[in-house]
N, C-alpha and C positions, 0 to 999 in steps of 0.2 A: 542734473545730481549735482547737490553741494556737498563738496569732501574737504575735510581739513588734512593735510598732509603734515607727516613729522618726518626730517632727518637729522639722525646726529650719529653716522656712521662714523666720522673722523673728527675734524676740528671745527667744525660749521654746526650751530645751532639753528635750525630753519623750519619756520613753521608757513605754511602758504594755505589759502581759500583758493578753490579751484569750481569751476560750475562749468561741466559738460568738455572740457577742457579748454577752457578759457580763465586765465589768472585773475584774480579778483585782488590776491595781495599776496607777497612774497617776502617774509620778514627772515633776517640773516644776521646771526651774531658771531663774528669771527672770533677765535682763540689764537689766530695765526700770531699775534703779537708776544705772545706769552711765551711762543715754542721757540722765536728765531735764535736765542740767543746760543740753544741746542742742536740748532742745523736741523732740525726734524721734529715730528709730531713727538710728545711724550704723552703717553694713554692715560694716566692719573690725571695730569693736568687739564687734558681736553675733558675727561669724564668729571670732573671737578665743575667746568666751566658750563657745560650742559646743564648741571645740577642748579648751578647759578642762575641761570639765563633763561631757562626754557620757560616759564610761568610768563615773564615779562615778554618774549617772544611770542607765545602764545597770544597772549591779550592784545599786542600791537598788531599781528596779522587779522585775530577778528575785527578789530577796530578799524583797520583801513580797510577792509573787504565791504565793511557797510552792513553786516550781516550780524545777526545774534547768534549764541551758540544754540538755540532751540532751533535754528532754521538749519543747522548741520544735518546731513542725511547717511554720510558715510566719513570712517576714519582708516586714513591709509598711511603707514608708518614702513620706515626701513627696517628688513630684518638682518640684511646683510647683504655681501660681505663690509667688515668693517672691525673696527674695536671693540671687544666684546661688552667693556664698560661703557663705553660710550653708547651703543647699540643699546643696552639694557635701560639706559635713562631715558631715551625716545621711547622705547618700547613699553615700561611702565607707565610713563605720561599717558600715551596713546590709549593703552588700557582702560585707565581711568576716566579719560573724557567719554568711550565707547560706553563703559558701564554706566558713568553717571547721565549721559544723555539715551540710551538703552537706544544705542544705534551700531550696525554692524562694522565690523573693523576687518581689514584686509593687512598682510603684512607682504613687502614688497620688495623686490632685490634691485638693489643700486646698481649695479652694473645695467639690469634691464631696463633700469628707470633712465640713463644717460642715452639708453638705443630710444627711448620715448621722446625725451626732451625737445627734438626740431618738431614735435608738431603741436606745441603749447601756443594758444593765440590762432592758430592759423587755420583751424574748422576742420581741416583733414581729416579722413577718417581711415585708420589703420587697415581696414579691408581693401583701400583703393589703393594701397601703396604697397601691399604684400603681391610678391617676394620681392625681397631685396637684402643687399648685402651691409651688414652694419660693424662698425668700427668705434670703438672706446679708445679714447688714447686719454688717460687720466693719471694722477699723481701715484695710484696703487694699482692699474689695471691696464692693461694693452691687450686687447683681444679683438679678432676679427669673427662673425658671426654670419650664417648665413640662415635667413628667416623666410619660411612659408608658412609660420605660425607664430605670430608674437609670444604665444603662450609657451612655446617650445624651442626658443632659439638655439640653432646648433652653433656650437664653439668649433670652428674650423682653422684655427691658430690662435697663439697668445705667447706673451714673451716666456723665455725660460730662466730668465734672471731678474733684472732691474725693470720695473714699468718705465715707461717713456719719461712722464715728470719725476718718478725717482733720480733718473738718471739727468736731468736738468739740474734737480737740487742738489745731487752729489757733487755735479761738474762745478756750480757755484760754489759750493762750500770748498773744494779745491783750491779755488781762486779767493776766497774770503770775501766774495760779492756778499753773502748774506741770504737769508731765508722766506719766503720759496725762491727757489733758484729758478724757475721758468720766466715769470715777467724780468728779472734783473738781467739774465742771458740775453734776451729777447732785445730788450735795451738797450746793451752793450754792444750787440750785434749790430743794431740800426746805426750806430755811429760810424762803422767801417765802410771805409772807401776804396779799399783795395780790391785785388782781384781772388776770386776764388782759388787756393791751391790744393785742396783737397788733402791735406795733411794727415785728416785722423781714419782710422779702418772703419768699415762698414760691414756689417756680420748679415749677409743677404739669407744664409743655410740653405741654399740651394739643395742640398742633400735631406733636407727635413721632408718628413711626409706630409704635415701640416703647413700652414702659414704661418709659422714662428717667428718670432723675433729675438732678440739678443742684443741688450746696448752695454752689459757689462765690460766687455772689450773695450768702447770708445771710453768710457769712464776711467779705466786704467791707462790707455792712450793719453787722454788729457791731464793726469796726475804726474806721469814721468817726463810730457813735454813743458808741463809748466815750471816741475821742479828744473828745468833744465834752461828756462827762460830767464830774463832779468825781471820779470815778475812787474814789469812796468803797468801803468793802467794801458798802453797803446798795445802791448801785447795781451793784457786780459781781453780788450775790445776785439783783437784777431781772434784769438783761440776761443773767442765766444761765438764769432762769426762763422767759423769752421766748424765749430760744435754744432750748431744750429742747423749748417748745411747738410751736415754728414749724417744728423738726424732725419731731417727732412728727405734727403734723399733713399733712406731705408724706408721709411715710412710711406711715400709717394711708390715705391717698388713691389711693398706689400700689396698696397691699394691694388694697384694694376694687375699682380699676381691674383687676387680675390676677384677681383671681377672677371678675367679670364678663366676663373675655374667655375663660378658660378653661373656667368652668363647674363647675370641678372642687369637691369637697367635702370636701376635705382640705389641710391647709396645712402646709407645715413651715417653721419658721423657725430659723435657726441662725446663728452667728458670735459675735463678743464683745461688738457694741453692745447683744444682746438681754438681756444683764447688766441694761441700764438697766429700772428697775422701771416707769419712767413709759411706757415702749414696751411692757413686756412685760403689764403690765394692758390696755392700750390693745387689744392684739391679741387678748388672753383675751376680752376683752367684746364686741368686734368678732366673734369665732367663734362666740361662744354666741349673740347676738343673731340672726346669718346662719346657724346651725344648722349649721356646717362645723367638721369635727374639725381640731383645732390639735394639732400635734406641736411640742414647745417642748424643747430640751435641759435637763438639770439644769445649777445654774450653772457647776459645774466643769467642764463640757465644753462652754461657751460659748466662750470664749478658747481661742486655740491649744494642742491637746492631742493627744498620742498615741494616744489612747484610741479617737478617731474614727479615726483612719488604721487602727489594726488593725482595727478592725472594718468598715469598708471593703475593706480588703483582702481579709478574709475571706469577703464578699460578692462581690466579684470574681473571687477565684481559683473560688470554687463555680461562679459563672457560665460559667467557662471561658478568662479570660484567664491567659493566662500569659507570662511573661518571662524575661529571664536577667539575667546579669552586665553587659551591656553596656547596661541603662538609664544615662539619665544626667538632669543637671538641666534642666529646661524652665523656665525662669523666669515665662514666660507663662504658662503652665499646660498642662493636657494636655486637656482636655474638647472644645475645638476641632480637635484632632489627627487628621487623618484615618488616620492610623497607629495609630488605636485598633483599627480593623478587621480589623487583621492580627494583632493578638492575641488575637482571639477565635476559641478553637478549637472544637472538640466532645470534649466528656471522652470 
C-alpha cells in the first residue's frame, strides 16, 4: 500500500511517502529556530509555520518518492496529542488530499506512532514482535506501555509532571545554553572528564502504583545548584553531565521495573530523547545483558516525523480501522479513547 503521512503536532512540518513500511521519502521543515529566543515552542508561531510550509513539504516529499499523487492509496495524519492549532493544519490538508484523490484517510496517535517508528525500513511485522514493553521518551511525553495488541497499548506508567525532554529544555534554559536543550546538554556533558558525583536527586517513586516518572524535582535542584555556582563554562559542563546521568539512572531504573513487571522479552523505545547517545547506549547494554530484543529507531525517525505516522496508518488500515473526513484534532491523544472500538470493522 502506498501511503502519504502528515505530522504537524508541534514544531515540525513533516510529510512522508511510505510503501508497506518502507520509507520512500521523509521531508521535515522545522520551526525550532523561531522558538529558540523564547526557550520553548510558541503555539501560534508553530501553527503559522505549518500553514506557510506544508504545501512545499508535501510537493518535495512526493517528488523525492518518485511517485505521482495519483499513485497514493491512503492518507495518514496525526490527530493528537499535540498543539490544537498545529494539528488542525495537518488534518485539514490531509482531508483535502483524501477528498481530492478519493482515497481513505486514517487518523493516527502521535505517541503510538513513536512506538511504531523502530519498525520502519526493517520489514518486520508487528504480529511477530507482540507482545512487547514500550517506552516513549520525548519533549512532551514520557510513558511506558505494555502491548499485547498494537491497537490497544496499555499505559502502565507516565510522567507525573515534566516529560524527560521538557526537563532537558528547562535545565538548559536555567544555564542559558539555548533551545532545544537536549542536544546542547548532551554536547556539554560529553566534554566532562571528571568523576560522577551524583549531586542531583532521582525520583524513583517506589510507592507509585504504576511505573511513573517525575522530573520536576531535578529541574528545581539544577536551578538552585546553578544559582549558587560560579556559572562558569566548567560548571555548566559539570552540571550538564550530572543532570544527564541522573536522568539516565531514573530512565534505566524504570525500564528495568517495566520489564520485570511485564516479563516480555522485547522492548520498543521511541521518541526524540532516544537520540541521546548516553541513553541509547545504556538501553542497548541493558538489553544485551538481560537477553532482551531491543527495537530502537534510526536517528532520523526518533524526532517527530511523518514516516512513523504513515507506517502506523498502514498497520491500522490493514487491521480493519476505517475513518472518514469527519476526523478532528484530539489534542489529548486518541489511545485512551473508547471511540476507537467503533472504528474497528471486519474487513
